N, C-alpha and C positions, 0 to 999 in steps of 0.2 A: 559403460555408458557414461556420458557426461552431459551436463546442462550448461548453457551459455547465458551469462548475465552481463549487463552493461557496467556493473560495478567490478572493476578489475582487482586482482590481488595486489597487495602492496609490494613495493620493491624492497622494503626492509631497511632502506638507507636514508631516505629523505626525512625532512623535519617531521612531517605528520606521521610517518610510519614509526619514527623513533619515539613518539609520544603515544603510540597505540591507536592512531587513527588511520589505519591502512586504507579505509574507504575514501580518504582525502589525499591519497598518494599523488605527489606532484610529478612523479616519473611516468606513471600510467594514469593520466587524467581522464575523467569522464567527459567526453566531447560529443555533444549532440549537433545535428545538422552540419556535419563536416563531410568533406569529400572522402568517400570510402575507397576500397580496393576493387570494386566492381566497375566494369567498363561495358557500355552498350555496344551493339554491333556497329554503331556509327563512330565508335571511339570516344564517346563522352563518358566522363567519370560520374558515377551516380552519387548523389548527395544522400548520405546515410542519416536517417532520423535518430536511430539508437546506436550511434557510434559504430563500433566494429561488428555488431551482432545483427545478423539478417533474420527476418521473420518470413513465414509463408514460403519457405524455400526448401527443396529436397536436399540440396547440397550447399555448403557455405564454407568459407575459410575464416577462422576465428583465431585471434591471438591466444596463446596458451594462458595468459594471465586472466582471460575472461571465461575460462571453463573450470568447472568444478566436478570432480568425480562423484558419481551417484553410487551409494552403497548397494550391495547385492540385495535382492528381494524387493526393490522399489520398482513399480511399474512405470512405463514411459509416460502415460497420461497423467499420472500423479506427479512425477518428477518435474514435468515442464511447468507446473503451476508455481513451484517454489522460486524459480528464477526471477519472477517479477511480482505478481500480485500478492503472494504470501509474504515475501520479505518486506514489501512496501508497507503493508498493514501491520504485521506482527512487529517488524523492526521499528516502524514509525512510532508505535505505542511505547515500546521498551527503550529504544535508543534515543529518540528525539523528544517525545513527550516525557520520557523518563518516569514512567508510571511506577508507583510504589504500592505495597499492600495496604489495604484498608482505606485507600483514597478513592474518590469517585471518578468515574470515567464516562464520557459521552462520545458517541461516534455518529456522525452525520453521513448517511449513505451506506447502505448495507449490501453492497455488491461484493465482488471478489476481493477488493482491497479492504473495504470496511469490515467485512466479516472477520478478516484476519486481525484487524486492529481490536475487534471485540474479543477474539479468543486470546489475543496477547494480554488484554486487561484481565481476563479470567485466569490466565496462566499465572500472572504475577500476584493475583489476589485482591483486585480492586472490588469495591462495592460502594454504592450501586453501580451497575454498568447499564447505561441507557442507550438504546439503539433508536436512531431517528431516520425516518424515511417517509415517502409518500405512497408506498405500496404495502398494504397489510400483509400480503403474501411474503414479502421479503422480511418484514418484521417478525413473522412467525419463524422464518428460517433463522433469524438472528438469535432467537431464544435457544436454539439448538447449539449455537456456538458460544453461549455464555452470557447473553444479555439477560439482565434481571428485570429490566423495565423497558418498555417500548413507547414510542410516540409517533403517531402519524401527523407530521407537521402541517399537512394540508387541511386537517380537520381541527386544528387549534387556532383560536382567534389570536392568541399571543403565545407562540412557541417558546419564546425566551422565558416568560413567566412560568410556563409549564415545566420547562427544564429545571428551573430553580426549585420548583415544588418537589420534583423527583430526586433532588440532590440535597435534601435536608435544609432547603431554603437558602443555600449558599451559592449555588452554581457548581459546576463540575470542576474538579481539580485538574482534570485532563480532558481536552476536547480534541478529537481528530476529525478533520474535514476531508472526506475522501471523494467528494464530488466538486465539479467546477462551478464557478459563479461567485463574484465578489460579494453580492448581497447575502448569499448563503454563508460565505466565510465570515462576514461581519456578524451575522446572526449567531453563528457558532461561537465567535469570539465573545459576544455578550452573554452567552450561556455559561461561560467559564467563571470560576470563583475569583475572589480577590487573591492575587498572587498565583492564579491558575495559569496553565500553559495550553495554548491552542497550536496544534501542529497541522500545517497545510500539506496535504498530499494531492488532492484533486485540484486541477488548475486548467484554465483555458488559454488559448493563444491571445496575447495582447491585453490581458487583464491588468488593471492598475489598482493600487490601493487608495483610490480616491474616496471610497466610502468611509475611510477612517480619519479620525482627528487626533491630534496629540493628547487631548484630554481623555481619550478612551484608554490610555495606558497609565493614567495617574493612579489607578488602584493597584498597580503592580502586576497587571495582567501581561503575559508574555506571548509573543507570536513568533513561531519558528517554522522553518521549512524542513523538508525531508526528501532526500534522493535515494530511492530504493531502500528505505528504512535504515540508512547509514550502517548497513551490515558489513562486518568483516567477512567477506565471502568465503574464504577458505576455512573459517572457524564456525561461523554461525549457520551457514547453509547445511553442512553435515550435521550440526546439532539439531536443526529442525527435523531432519530425517530421523534422527534418533528419537526425538520426542514423538514423532508420528508413529514409529514402530512400537512404542510402549503405551500408545493411546492417550498421550497428553495433549495433542492437538489433532484436529480433523483436517484431512486433505481430500479423501474420496468424496466426502459430502459436498465439496465445492463444485463438483462436475455434474452438470445437468444432462448434457448430450455429447456424443462423440460422432464426428462427421468424417467421411473420407475426404481427401484433398479435392476431389472433383466437386464436392458440395460446399466448398469454403464460403461462397457467397451466401448460401442459406444459413450457415453458421453465424456469419456477421449480421445478417438481417435479423436473425433470432435474438442476438445480443442487443441490437439497437432497440428492439421493442421493450426491453427492460424486464422481461419476465423470467430471466434465467440468471444464475450466478456466473457460471463459466461454461462455455462450449469448447471442446478440445478437437482440433483438427488432427486426424491420424494419418500418417504417411505410409 
């Protein structure tokens, strides 16, 4: 069994591969919204959102560089989570925010990506780890994944002030924003400490950084992005499965429901209501 991810394996020869950044391989570039290899009955080439990887399909053709072998003993419903949401959050905290032990971390949005950012912070040894959301039920779930403190931002008059209170009055050393919205991003940025790092994972179409001013960065705060957690797919994805096998990270707990393909619309509707972490469509 294999899983497909939009982060391709590196060629091993280009500049970025030679310096250990196979996720930035220039031979096998990550290309979104590009014409794919699927053709409709009318002969029109389909525009692929996620590059060469197809979703919600029983069959697909995927380049070899985009697939990773799954170790024996891993169930299909668990394996599929790792190709996107798990590596986006876990890798975003470790590879892009570059979290270190004993530093503080804050994650905005405790869905399938945010929870993995939280357990990435817990795995590396951060403290405190603050989970921020507007649903108390999700904040309770965040505690199971390693959050030491929680904040319902909807109930706070000044969420930024509260975040600083929960992080020794300094702000968080690492902030991961796993939901869309420029105002939410700016709020998360202001929750970061002097010289802190804010990693953007959640984003919406057409969003601009108009809510930021150059003076916001004068305290040394850093803003960075993340594509699929910047993972080296052939190295880090197998390692995540190993960590799961020995109980260092949670995967089964990310799944709320399993739906047959015939009920895919129900699965999506359920996700849109915001009450679940992940629904898995079983073929």
